C-alpha positions as a Markdown table, in Angstrom:
| # | Residue | x | y | z |
|---|---|---|---|---|
| 1 | Met | 3.3 | -17.3 | 10.1 |
| 2 | Glu | 2.0 | -14.7 | 12.6 |
| 3 | Leu | 4.8 | -13.0 | 13.4 |
| 4 | Ala | 6.4 | -13.1 | 9.9 |
| 5 | Leu | 3.3 | -11.3 | 8.7 |
| 6 | Tyr | 2.0 | -9.2 | 11.7 |
| 7 | Cys | 5.1 | -8.5 | 14.0 |
| 8 | Pro | 5.1 | -4.8 | 14.8 |
| 9 | Asp | 8.6 | -4.3 | 14.0 |
| 10 | Tyr | 9.8 | -6.7 | 11.6 |
| 11 | Gly | 6.1 | -7.9 | 10.1 |
| 12 | Phe | 5.5 | -8.2 | 6.2 |
| 13 | Tyr | 2.7 | -6.5 | 6.6 |
| 14 | Glu | 3.3 | -3.6 | 9.5 |
| 15 | Lys | 7.0 | -2.6 | 7.6 |
| 16 | Glu | 6.0 | -1.1 | 4.2 |
| 17 | Ser | 2.7 | 0.5 | 2.5 |
| 18 | Asp | 3.3 | -0.5 | -0.9 |
| 19 | Thr | 3.6 | -4.3 | -0.7 |
| 20 | Leu | 0.1 | -4.4 | -2.8 |
| 21 | Gly | 0.4 | -3.6 | -6.7 |
| 22 | Arg | 2.6 | -3.4 | -10.0 |
| 23 | His | 5.1 | -2.2 | -7.2 |
| 24 | Gly | 4.7 | -3.9 | -4.4 |
| 25 | His | 4.8 | -8.1 | -4.1 |
| 26 | Phe | 1.3 | -9.3 | -5.4 |
| 27 | Gln | -1.3 | -8.0 | -7.2 |
| 28 | Thr | -5.0 | -7.8 | -5.6 |
| 29 | Ser | -8.6 | -7.1 | -7.3 |
| 30 | Val | -8.2 | -3.4 | -5.9 |
| 31 | Asn | -5.0 | -2.7 | -7.5 |
| 32 | Val | -6.8 | -3.0 | -11.0 |
| 33 | Gly | -8.7 | -0.5 | -10.5 |
| 34 | Asn | -11.8 | 1.0 | -8.7 |
| 35 | Leu | -14.0 | -1.0 | -10.8 |
| 36 | Phe | -14.0 | -4.3 | -8.0 |
| 37 | Gly | -15.1 | -1.5 | -5.2 |
| 38 | His | -17.8 | 0.0 | -7.3 |
| 39 | Leu | -19.1 | -3.1 | -8.3 |
| 40 | Leu | -19.0 | -4.6 | -4.3 |
| 41 | Ala | -20.6 | -0.8 | -3.5 |
| 42 | Val | -23.7 | -1.8 | -6.1 |
| 43 | Gln | -24.4 | -5.1 | -4.8 |
| 44 | Phe | -24.2 | -3.6 | -0.9 |
| 45 | Ala | -26.9 | -1.1 | -2.3 |
| 46 | Leu | -28.9 | -3.7 | -3.8 |
| 47 | Trp | -28.9 | -6.0 | -0.4 |
| 48 | Ala | -29.9 | -2.5 | 1.6 |
| 49 | Glu | -32.8 | -2.1 | -1.0 |
| 50 | Gln | -34.1 | -5.8 | -0.4 |
| 51 | Phe | -34.4 | -5.1 | 3.0 |
| 52 | Lys | -36.5 | -2.3 | 2.1 |
| 53 | Ile | -33.9 | 0.0 | 3.7 |
| 54 | Lys | -35.8 | 3.1 | 2.5 |
| 55 | Ser | -34.2 | 6.8 | 2.5 |
| 56 | Ser | -37.5 | 7.8 | 4.4 |
| 57 | Asp | -36.3 | 5.7 | 7.1 |
| 58 | Phe | -33.0 | 6.2 | 7.4 |
| 59 | Lys | -31.6 | 8.5 | 10.9 |
| 60 | Thr | -28.5 | 10.3 | 10.3 |
| 61 | Asp | -27.9 | 10.3 | 14.1 |
| 62 | Ser | -24.8 | 8.8 | 14.6 |
| 63 | Ala | -26.1 | 6.5 | 17.3 |
| 64 | Met | -28.9 | 5.3 | 14.8 |
| 65 | Val | -27.0 | 4.4 | 11.7 |
| 66 | Ser | -29.1 | 2.5 | 9.3 |
| 67 | Leu | -26.5 | 1.2 | 6.9 |
| 68 | Gln | -23.2 | -0.3 | 8.7 |
| 69 | Ile | -20.4 | -1.6 | 6.4 |
| 70 | Val | -17.6 | -3.3 | 8.2 |
| 71 | Glu | -14.6 | -4.4 | 6.4 |
| 72 | Ala | -11.6 | -6.3 | 8.2 |
| 73 | Gly | -8.3 | -6.2 | 6.4 |
| 74 | Ala | -8.3 | -3.1 | 4.6 |
| 75 | His | -4.9 | -2.7 | 3.9 |
| 76 | Asp | -4.0 | 0.9 | 2.8 |
| 77 | Gly | -7.7 | 1.7 | 2.9 |
| 78 | Lys | -8.4 | 1.8 | -1.1 |
| 79 | Leu | -10.8 | -0.6 | -1.3 |
| 80 | Ala | -13.0 | 1.5 | 1.2 |
| 81 | Ala | -12.6 | 4.4 | -0.8 |
| 82 | Asp | -13.9 | 3.2 | -3.8 |
| 83 | Val | -17.0 | 1.7 | -2.2 |
| 84 | Met | -17.9 | 4.6 | -0.5 |
| 85 | Gly | -17.2 | 7.0 | -3.3 |
| 86 | Trp | -19.7 | 4.7 | -5.0 |
| 87 | Phe | -22.0 | 5.4 | -2.6 |
| 88 | Gln | -21.4 | 8.9 | -2.2 |
| 89 | Ser | -21.9 | 9.8 | -6.5 |
| 90 | Arg | -24.7 | 7.1 | -7.0 |
| 91 | Arg | -26.6 | 6.6 | -3.9 |
| 92 | Pro | -26.6 | 9.7 | -1.8 |
| 93 | Glu | -29.4 | 9.1 | 0.1 |
| 94 | Leu | -27.7 | 5.5 | 1.4 |
| 95 | Phe | -24.2 | 7.3 | 1.9 |
| 96 | Ala | -25.8 | 10.0 | 4.0 |
| 97 | Ala | -27.2 | 7.1 | 6.4 |
| 98 | Leu | -23.8 | 4.9 | 5.9 |
| 99 | Gln | -21.5 | 4.2 | 8.8 |
| 100 | Tyr | -18.1 | 2.6 | 7.5 |
| 101 | Phe | -16.4 | 0.1 | 10.3 |
| 102 | Ile | -12.8 | -0.5 | 9.7 |
| 103 | Ile | -11.5 | -3.7 | 12.0 |
| 104 | Glu | -7.6 | -2.9 | 12.2 |
| 105 | Pro | -5.4 | -3.6 | 15.2 |
| 106 | Ser | -2.6 | -2.2 | 13.6 |
| 107 | Cys | -2.0 | 1.8 | 14.3 |
| 108 | Arg | 0.5 | 1.3 | 11.7 |
| 109 | Arg | -2.3 | 0.7 | 9.0 |
| 110 | Arg | -4.7 | 2.8 | 10.4 |
| 111 | Lys | -2.5 | 6.1 | 9.8 |
| 112 | Trp | -2.5 | 4.6 | 6.2 |
| 113 | Gln | -5.9 | 4.1 | 6.0 |
| 114 | Ala | -6.6 | 7.5 | 7.9 |
| 115 | Val | -4.8 | 9.3 | 5.1 |
| 116 | Thr | -6.7 | 7.5 | 2.3 |
| 117 | Leu | -9.8 | 8.2 | 3.9 |
| 118 | Ser | -9.5 | 11.5 | 5.1 |
| 119 | Pro | -11.7 | 12.8 | 2.4 |
| 120 | Phe | -14.6 | 10.6 | 4.1 |
| 121 | Gly | -14.2 | 12.3 | 7.8 |
| 122 | Glu | -16.1 | 10.8 | 10.9 |
| 123 | Arg | -18.2 | 8.3 | 8.6 |
| 124 | Val | -15.0 | 6.2 | 9.4 |
| 125 | Val | -14.9 | 4.3 | 12.6 |
| 126 | Trp | -11.7 | 2.4 | 13.8 |
| 127 | Cys | -12.0 | -0.9 | 16.0 |
| 128 | Asp | -9.5 | -2.7 | 16.9 |
| 129 | Ser | -11.3 | -6.1 | 16.8 |
| 130 | Leu | -14.9 | -7.3 | 16.1 |
| 131 | Asp | -15.1 | -7.3 | 20.0 |
| 132 | Asp | -15.2 | -3.5 | 19.9 |
| 133 | Lys | -18.3 | -2.5 | 21.8 |
| 134 | Arg | -19.2 | -0.3 | 19.0 |
| 135 | Leu | -19.9 | -3.2 | 17.1 |
| 136 | Ala | -22.0 | -5.2 | 19.8 |
| 137 | Gly | -25.0 | -3.0 | 20.0 |
| 138 | Gln | -28.0 | -3.7 | 17.4 |
| 139 | His | -30.7 | -1.9 | 16.6 |
| 140 | Ser | -33.8 | -2.4 | 14.6 |
| 141 | Asp | -33.2 | 0.0 | 11.9 |
| 142 | Asn | -29.9 | -1.6 | 11.2 |
| 143 | Phe | -28.9 | -3.4 | 8.3 |
| 144 | Arg | -25.1 | -4.7 | 8.3 |
| 145 | Ile | -22.5 | -6.0 | 5.8 |
| 146 | Ile | -19.5 | -7.5 | 7.2 |
| 147 | Phe | -16.9 | -8.4 | 4.1 |
| 148 | Ser | -13.3 | -9.1 | 3.8 |
| 149 | Asn | -11.2 | -9.4 | 0.6 |
| 150 | Glu | -8.1 | -11.6 | 0.8 |
| 151 | Leu | -8.2 | -11.4 | 4.3 |
| 152 | Leu | -8.3 | -15.3 | 5.6 |
| 153 | Asp | -5.7 | -16.5 | 3.7 |
| 154 | Ala | -3.6 | -14.6 | 5.6 |
| 155 | Met | -4.7 | -15.6 | 9.0 |
| 156 | Pro | -1.9 | -18.2 | 10.3 |
| 157 | Val | -2.4 | -21.9 | 9.9 |
| 158 | His | -1.3 | -25.2 | 11.1 |
| 159 | Arg | 0.3 | -27.4 | 8.5 |
| 160 | Leu | -0.6 | -30.6 | 9.4 |
| 161 | Gly | 1.0 | -33.6 | 7.8 |
| 162 | Trp | 0.3 | -37.4 | 7.7 |
| 163 | Asp | 1.6 | -40.4 | 9.1 |
| 164 | Ala | 1.5 | -43.4 | 7.1 |
| 165 | Lys | 2.3 | -45.7 | 9.2 |
| 166 | Arg | 0.4 | -44.8 | 12.5 |
| 167 | Lys | -2.5 | -43.6 | 10.7 |
| 168 | Met | -2.5 | -40.4 | 12.0 |
| 169 | Trp | -1.8 | -36.7 | 11.9 |
| 170 | Phe | 1.4 | -35.0 | 12.9 |
| 171 | Glu | 2.1 | -31.5 | 12.9 |
| 172 | Trp | 5.2 | -29.5 | 10.8 |
| 173 | Gly | 6.9 | -27.4 | 13.3 |
| 174 | Val | 9.3 | -25.1 | 12.6 |
| 175 | Arg | 13.3 | -25.2 | 14.0 |
| 176 | Ala | 16.2 | -23.5 | 13.7 |
| 177 | Glu | 18.7 | -25.1 | 11.3 |
| 178 | Gly | 21.7 | -22.8 | 12.2 |
| 179 | Asp | 21.0 | -19.8 | 10.5 |
| 180 | Ala | 18.0 | -20.6 | 8.6 |
| 181 | Phe | 14.5 | -22.6 | 9.8 |
| 182 | Gly | 13.5 | -25.9 | 8.9 |
| 183 | Trp | 10.4 | -28.1 | 9.5 |
| 184 | Ala | 10.2 | -30.7 | 11.7 |
| 185 | Arg | 7.3 | -33.4 | 12.4 |
| 186 | Met | 5.8 | -33.0 | 15.9 |
| 187 | Glu | 3.2 | -34.4 | 18.0 |
| 188 | Leu | -0.4 | -32.7 | 17.3 |
| 189 | Pro | -1.3 | -30.3 | 20.6 |
| 190 | Asn | -4.5 | -31.4 | 22.4 |
| 191 | Glu | -6.7 | -28.1 | 21.1 |
| 192 | Ile | -5.3 | -28.8 | 17.4 |
| 193 | Ser | -5.6 | -32.8 | 17.3 |
| 194 | Arg | -9.6 | -32.2 | 17.6 |
| 195 | Ser | -9.9 | -30.2 | 14.4 |
| 196 | Thr | -7.7 | -33.1 | 12.7 |
| 197 | Pro | -8.8 | -32.9 | 9.0 |
| 198 | Tyr | -11.2 | -36.0 | 7.7 |
| 199 | Ala | -10.1 | -37.7 | 4.4 |
| 200 | Pro | -12.6 | -38.1 | 2.3 |
| 201 | Asn | -13.5 | -41.5 | 0.7 |
| 202 | Asn | -11.9 | -43.3 | 3.2 |
| 203 | Leu | -8.8 | -41.9 | 1.4 |
| 204 | Thr | -6.3 | -42.3 | 4.7 |
| 205 | Ala | -5.9 | -46.2 | 3.6 |
| 206 | Val | -3.5 | -44.7 | 0.6 |
| 207 | Leu | -2.6 | -41.0 | 1.6 |
| 208 | Pro | 1.0 | -40.9 | 1.4 |
| 209 | Asp | 3.4 | -40.5 | 3.8 |
| 210 | Gly | 3.9 | -36.8 | 4.8 |
| 211 | Phe | 0.7 | -35.5 | 2.7 |
| 212 | Thr | 0.0 | -32.4 | 4.0 |
| 213 | Ile | -3.1 | -30.3 | 4.4 |
| 214 | Glu | -3.9 | -26.3 | 6.4 |
| 215 | Ile | -6.5 | -25.8 | 9.1 |
| 216 | Cys | -6.7 | -22.2 | 10.4 |
| 217 | Pro | -8.7 | -22.4 | 13.6 |
| 218 | Ala | -7.9 | -18.4 | 13.4 |
| 219 | Ala | -10.1 | -17.8 | 10.2 |
| 220 | Glu | -13.1 | -20.5 | 11.9 |
| 221 | Thr | -13.1 | -18.0 | 15.0 |
| 222 | Trp | -13.0 | -15.4 | 12.9 |
| 223 | Trp | -16.1 | -16.1 | 11.0 |
| 224 | Arg | -17.6 | -17.1 | 14.0 |
| 225 | Asp | -17.1 | -13.8 | 16.0 |
| 226 | Ala | -18.5 | -12.2 | 13.0 |
| 227 | Ala | -21.3 | -13.9 | 12.8 |
| 228 | Thr | -22.5 | -13.4 | 16.4 |
| 229 | Ile | -22.2 | -9.5 | 15.9 |
| 230 | Leu | -23.9 | -9.6 | 12.4 |
| 231 | Gly | -27.9 | -8.6 | 13.6 |
| 232 | Arg | -29.5 | -8.2 | 10.6 |
| 233 | Gly | -27.1 | -8.5 | 7.1 |
| 234 | Lys | -25.0 | -10.2 | 5.1 |
| 235 | Leu | -21.6 | -12.0 | 5.6 |
| 236 | Leu | -18.9 | -11.6 | 2.7 |
| 237 | Thr | -15.8 | -13.0 | 2.4 |
| 238 | Leu | -13.9 | -12.8 | -1.6 |
| 239 | Asp | -10.6 | -15.5 | -1.3 |
| 240 | Tyr | -8.4 | -17.9 | -2.3 |
| 241 | Gly | -9.9 | -21.2 | -1.5 |
| 242 | Leu | -11.3 | -24.9 | -1.9 |
| 243 | Thr | -13.7 | -27.1 | -0.6 |
| 244 | His | -12.7 | -29.5 | 1.5 |
| 245 | Glu | -12.3 | -32.6 | -0.9 |
| 246 | Glu | -10.4 | -30.4 | -3.2 |
| 247 | Phe | -7.5 | -30.0 | -0.6 |
| 248 | Phe | -6.7 | -34.0 | -1.0 |
| 249 | Ala | -5.8 | -33.8 | -4.8 |
| 250 | Pro | -2.8 | -35.7 | -5.8 |
| 251 | His | -1.1 | -32.3 | -7.1 |
| 252 | Arg | -1.6 | -30.7 | -3.2 |
| 253 | Ala | 0.8 | -33.6 | -1.5 |
| 254 | Ser | 3.0 | -30.8 | -0.2 |
| 255 | Gly | -0.3 | -28.6 | 1.2 |
| 256 | Thr | -0.9 | -25.0 | -0.3 |
| 257 | Leu | 1.0 | -22.8 | 2.1 |
| 258 | Arg | 3.4 | -20.7 | -0.1 |
| 259 | Gly | 5.2 | -17.2 | -0.4 |
| 260 | Tyr | 5.2 | -14.4 | -2.7 |
| 261 | His | 7.6 | -11.7 | -3.3 |
| 262 | Arg | 8.2 | -9.4 | -5.8 |
| 263 | His | 5.4 | -11.2 | -7.8 |
| 264 | Arg | 7.2 | -14.5 | -7.7 |
| 265 | His | 5.7 | -17.2 | -5.8 |
| 266 | Thr | 7.7 | -19.8 | -3.5 |
| 267 | Asp | 7.1 | -22.7 | -1.6 |
| 268 | Asn | 9.9 | -22.1 | 0.6 |
| 269 | Val | 7.6 | -19.9 | 3.3 |
| 270 | Leu | 10.6 | -20.5 | 5.8 |
| 271 | Asp | 13.1 | -18.1 | 3.6 |
| 272 | Ser | 13.9 | -14.4 | 4.7 |
| 273 | Pro | 10.6 | -14.2 | 7.0 |
| 274 | Gly | 9.2 | -10.8 | 7.0 |
| 275 | Glu | 10.3 | -10.0 | 3.5 |
| 276 | Gln | 7.4 | -12.1 | 1.8 |
| 277 | Asp | 4.0 | -12.9 | 2.0 |
| 278 | Ile | 2.8 | -16.0 | 3.2 |
| 279 | Thr | -0.9 | -17.2 | 2.2 |
| 280 | Ala | -2.4 | -20.9 | 2.3 |
| 281 | His | -5.9 | -21.4 | 0.7 |
| 282 | Val | -9.1 | -21.0 | 2.7 |
| 283 | Asn | -10.8 | -24.1 | 3.8 |
| 284 | Phe | -14.7 | -22.8 | 2.8 |
| 285 | Ser | -16.1 | -25.8 | 3.5 |
| 286 | Thr | -15.3 | -25.7 | 7.2 |
| 287 | Ile | -15.8 | -21.8 | 6.9 |
| 288 | Gln | -19.0 | -22.2 | 6.0 |
| 289 | Gln | -20.2 | -25.0 | 8.4 |
| 290 | Val | -19.3 | -22.7 | 10.9 |
| 291 | Gly | -21.5 | -19.6 | 9.5 |
| 292 | Glu | -24.1 | -22.4 | 9.7 |
| 293 | Arg | -23.9 | -23.3 | 12.8 |
| 294 | Ala | -23.7 | -19.8 | 14.1 |
| 295 | Gly | -26.9 | -19.2 | 12.5 |
| 296 | Leu | -26.4 | -18.2 | 9.5 |
| 297 | Arg | -27.7 | -19.2 | 5.7 |
| 298 | Thr | -25.8 | -19.4 | 2.9 |
| 299 | Glu | -26.9 | -17.8 | 0.4 |
| 300 | Gln | -23.7 | -17.6 | -2.5 |
| 301 | Phe | -20.5 | -19.9 | -3.1 |
| 302 | Thr | -19.4 | -19.3 | -6.2 |
| 303 | Ser | -16.3 | -18.1 | -8.5 |
| 304 | Gln | -15.3 | -14.4 | -8.5 |
| 305 | Thr | -16.1 | -14.7 | -12.0 |
| 306 | Gln | -19.6 | -15.8 | -11.4 |
| 307 | Phe | -20.1 | -13.1 | -8.2 |
| 308 | Leu | -19.0 | -10.2 | -10.2 |
| 309 | Thr | -20.7 | -10.8 | -13.5 |
| 310 | Gly | -24.2 | -11.6 | -11.7 |
| 311 | Ile | -23.3 | -7.7 | -10.6 |
| 312 | Ala | -22.1 | -6.2 | -13.7 |
| 313 | Thr | -24.9 | -7.5 | -15.9 |
| 314 | Gln | -27.3 | -5.5 | -13.2 |
| 315 | Thr | -25.6 | -2.4 | -14.5 |
| 316 | Trp | -25.9 | -3.3 | -18.1 |
| 317 | Arg | -29.4 | -3.6 | -17.5 |
| 318 | Asp | -29.6 | -0.3 | -15.4 |
| 319 | Thr | -27.2 | 2.5 | -16.4 |
| 320 | Arg | -28.3 | 4.6 | -13.5 |
| 321 | Leu | -26.0 | 2.5 | -11.0 |
| 322 | Phe | -22.9 | 3.1 | -13.4 |
| 323 | Gly | -23.4 | 4.8 | -16.2 |
| 324 | Glu | -21.8 | 4.1 | -19.5 |
| 325 | Trp | -19.1 | 1.3 | -19.3 |
| 326 | Thr | -15.4 | 3.0 | -20.5 |
| 327 | Pro | -12.9 | 0.9 | -22.2 |
| 328 | Ala | -11.0 | 1.5 | -19.0 |
| 329 | Met | -13.7 | -0.5 | -16.8 |
| 330 | Thr | -14.0 | -3.2 | -19.7 |
| 331 | Arg | -9.9 | -4.0 | -19.6 |
| 332 | Gln | -10.9 | -3.9 | -15.4 |
| 333 | Phe | -13.6 | -6.2 | -15.5 |
| 334 | Gln | -11.4 | -8.7 | -17.7 |
| 335 | Thr | -9.1 | -8.9 | -15.3 |
| 336 | Leu | -11.4 | -9.4 | -12.4 |
| 337 | Thr | -13.2 | -12.5 | -14.3 |
| 338 | His | -10.4 | -14.2 | -16.9 |
| 339 | Pro | -9.8 | -17.8 | -15.5 |
| 340 | Asp | -6.4 | -16.9 | -16.2 |
| 341 | His | -6.1 | -13.7 | -13.6 |
| 342 | Phe | -8.6 | -13.5 | -10.8 |
| 343 | Gly | -12.0 | -15.3 | -11.8 |
| 344 | Arg | -10.9 | -18.8 | -11.5 |
| 345 | Ala | -8.7 | -18.6 | -8.1 |
| 346 | Phe | -10.8 | -16.6 | -6.0 |
| 347 | Lys | -14.1 | -17.8 | -4.7 |
| 348 | Val | -16.7 | -15.9 | -2.9 |
| 349 | Leu | -18.8 | -16.9 | 0.4 |
| 350 | Val | -22.3 | -14.9 | 1.2 |
| 351 | Gln | -24.0 | -16.0 | 4.2 |
| 352 | Ser | -26.6 | -13.9 | 5.6 |
| 353 | Lys | -29.1 | -13.5 | 9.1 |
């Protein structure tokens, strides 16, 4: 999965910049229009104000920036542009104090992002990872928001199956079968055996042979690292996902791993590696626990519908945040929140320190 998505030469996310949107392989909330980014920016500003970051406290010295937004998985930079564009037009005093960090290990994607974000100049800072020393230092005046949209679901997963006879988990490995790839049962590596999922309500007694579930140590590590560097602020993700118990529903006996090619869903994720997106649902129960063990407090775990509706309600009460809503904005909002579009499938987790 890691090679198929991120290989510098052949990876799906490396080969082309137009994988998203109507003419790409799949649609995201960002491609619906700029409303998604603007609503997130409203929430970011409200969070900053709740922490009593006033314009008189801001320091514009680059070494002492008061408002830091850190985005991971920025793809072509459109969401970052929408967020900063709202701050620039609606909250210029916050924009003056804003430093926008993008976590991006890919040189190719950095180039795409740099083109999109060129109007914002040095306000944008690129980092290879969360370990970057520019993110490590904290200052008492800094308020930091670390967020991602559809990032964790694209991190490589381990696909585990249930051996009903032996009453234990095995791993679905990948093997070559002529000119194609196929699945093969293999023993769990030691480092994975320590992370095997528990089945709620003693379901192991009735789980069918081969029942499949995914675990994602990479997502857990990323969330733990983000919590470590958060300092004072919010950690937020929006993504496809389920609670732990929901992974054990009978209709998910084959797991949640799937591929997308030209807006078509496929269960054969081993077909045409590098030519299709591969994704698996996020286990939000696990991610939430990781954050809480790292000292964070869970503020919200909700649907995208409820999260965005809560922000929109505040813009309807205070027109200074947005001005009057246009018919185009209303159509975007319906797509972002309707259960048949993005509203039901996407979940939002917010934790704070």
